[in-house]
N, C-alpha and C positions, 0 to 999 in steps of 0.2 A: 439284464440281457441286452446287448446292443442290437439296434435295428440295422439291418443291412438290406438296402434297396437296390443293390447292383443289378440284379436281373430285371427289376421293374424299370429302372433308369434306362437300361439297354433297349427296352421295348418302346420308349418314347420316340416320336418322330423328331426331326431336327427342330421344327418350330416349337413343339411342346417342350423339348429340352431347353431351348433358349428362354421360353417363358418361365419355366421352373427355376432356372438359374437366376433370372431377374427377381422372382418371388423370394428366393432364398437370400439374395443380396439385400433386398429391401427389409427382410426380417432382421438380418444382422445389423443393419443401420438403426433399426428401431429398438433392438434389444439392449438392455443395460450390459455393460462389460462383465458384470458379475452374475448375470442370469445363468442358472444351472443348465438350461437348454441350449445355450449359445454354442457349446462345443459340438453338440449333435448337429446343429444347423451348419456349422462350419465343415464338419465331416461330410454331410450330405452334399454341400456345395462342392467340396473337393471331388467327390465321386462324379458329380455332374460334369465338372471341368475335365476330368480324366476322360470321360466318355466323349465330350466335345473334341478334345485334342486327338483322341484315337480316330474319330471319324474324319477329322480334317487331315490327319497324317495319312490315313489309308485310303481316303476317298470313298469310304463306305457310305452307301446311300442310306437315307432315313429308313427306319423300320417300315415295313409294308403293312403293319398292323393297322386296322381301321380304328377300332376301339375295343377296350377290354370291358366285358360285361360283368366282371366280378364286382359285387357290391362294396368290397373293402378297398377298391381302387378309387382313391379320391385325391391324387396328387395334383391334378389340374382340372379346372372347370373348362368345358368346351362349349362353344356355341352350336356345334353340330349335335343333333339328337343321337342318342346311343341306339344300337341295333335293337335293344329290347323295347324302346319307345317307338320304333318304326314298325313293329309287328302289328298286324291287324288284330283287333279284338274280335273274339268269336261271337 
């Protein structure tokens, strides 16, 4: 079953999108050309590039999303604390 991260990629801010593209590019450089995961990384990078091109062409601003609190969301690490870590403890 193919992974499709289009909706998640669209939620990234412009800076996050740029960092993710850089991460994927570094992964491709490090991967052996015969690595089974290589095609998935290439496809993910292609989706990121499409999103970047769309934003550049349409002048679409970065997503207004602050941070996604879903635990399964680990595309990028961020130096800013998540909303859940900013909540006061009872």
